[in-house]
C-alpha positions as CSV (number, residue, x, y, z in Angstrom):
1,X,-9.7,-13.3,17.8
2,X,-11.1,-13.8,14.4
3,X,-13.9,-12.7,12.1
4,X,-15.5,-9.3,12.5
5,X,-13.8,-8.5,15.8
6,X,-10.4,-9.2,14.4
7,X,-11.1,-6.8,11.5
8,X,-12.4,-4.1,13.8
9,X,-9.5,-4.5,16.1
10,X,-7.0,-4.2,13.3
11,X,-8.8,-1.2,11.8
12,X,-9.1,0.5,15.2
13,X,-5.4,-0.1,15.9
14,X,-4.4,1.5,12.7
15,X,-6.7,4.4,13.4
16,X,-4.9,4.9,16.8
17,X,-1.6,4.9,15.0
18,X,-2.9,7.4,12.4
19,X,-4.2,9.8,15.2
20,X,-1.0,9.5,17.2
21,X,1.2,10.0,14.1
22,X,-0.7,13.1,13.0
23,X,-0.6,14.5,16.5
24,X,3.1,14.1,16.6
25,X,3.5,15.7,13.2
26,X,1.2,18.6,14.1
27,X,4.0,20.8,15.4
28,X,6.9,19.8,13.2
29,X,5.4,18.4,10.0
30,X,3.8,20.2,7.2
31,X,0.9,19.1,5.0
32,X,3.1,17.0,2.7
33,X,4.5,15.0,5.6
34,X,1.1,14.3,7.0
35,X,-0.2,13.3,3.6
36,X,2.8,10.9,3.0
37,X,2.3,9.4,6.5
38,X,-1.4,8.9,5.9
39,X,-0.9,7.3,2.5
40,X,1.7,4.9,3.9
41,X,-0.6,4.0,6.8
42,X,-3.5,3.4,4.5
43,X,-1.4,1.2,2.3
44,X,-0.2,-0.8,5.3
45,X,-3.8,-1.1,6.5
46,X,-4.9,-2.4,3.1
47,X,-2.2,-5.0,3.0
48,X,-3.0,-6.3,6.5
49,X,-6.8,-6.3,6.0
50,X,-6.5,-8.0,2.6
51,X,-4.4,-10.8,4.2
52,X,-7.0,-11.2,6.9
53,X,-9.9,-11.3,4.4
54,X,-8.0,-13.6,2.0
55,X,-7.9,-11.0,-0.8
56,X,-4.9,-10.4,-3.0
57,X,-2.7,-7.7,-1.4
58,X,-1.5,-4.7,-3.4
59,X,2.3,-4.6,-2.7
60,X,5.3,-3.3,-4.5
61,X,5.9,-6.7,-5.9
62,X,2.4,-6.9,-7.5
63,X,2.8,-3.4,-8.8
64,X,6.1,-4.4,-10.4
65,X,4.6,-7.5,-12.0
66,X,1.5,-5.7,-13.2
67,X,3.0,-2.4,-14.5
68,X,6.7,-2.5,-15.0
69,X,7.4,-6.0,-16.5
70,X,4.9,-5.6,-19.4
71,X,6.3,-2.1,-20.1
72,X,9.8,-3.5,-20.1
73,X,8.9,-6.3,-22.4
74,X,7.3,-3.8,-24.7
75,X,10.4,-1.7,-24.8
76,X,12.5,-4.8,-25.4
77,X,10.2,-5.7,-28.3
78,X,10.6,-2.2,-29.7
79,X,14.4,-2.3,-29.5
80,X,14.9,-5.9,-30.7
81,X,12.0,-6.1,-33.1
82,X,9.3,-8.7,-33.3
83,X,10.5,-12.3,-33.2
84,X,10.5,-14.3,-36.4
């Protein structure tokens, strides 16, 4: 299964998981739990679909590389001073 049908199958599978999860949280979970569940499922969906489409996935590792490493280097530069 590839191409458009694979993408539609993946998206519909995640939609079924989303519906089932929200239905399970309907009685016991509040708005915050539903929001967290939905956000995690959207993130997982984006990672899977980006892999299928050959795009660069947005993972915790890419966030670390893009955000925290430059900020850490900037702090290190502030503490140690500029080289030279």
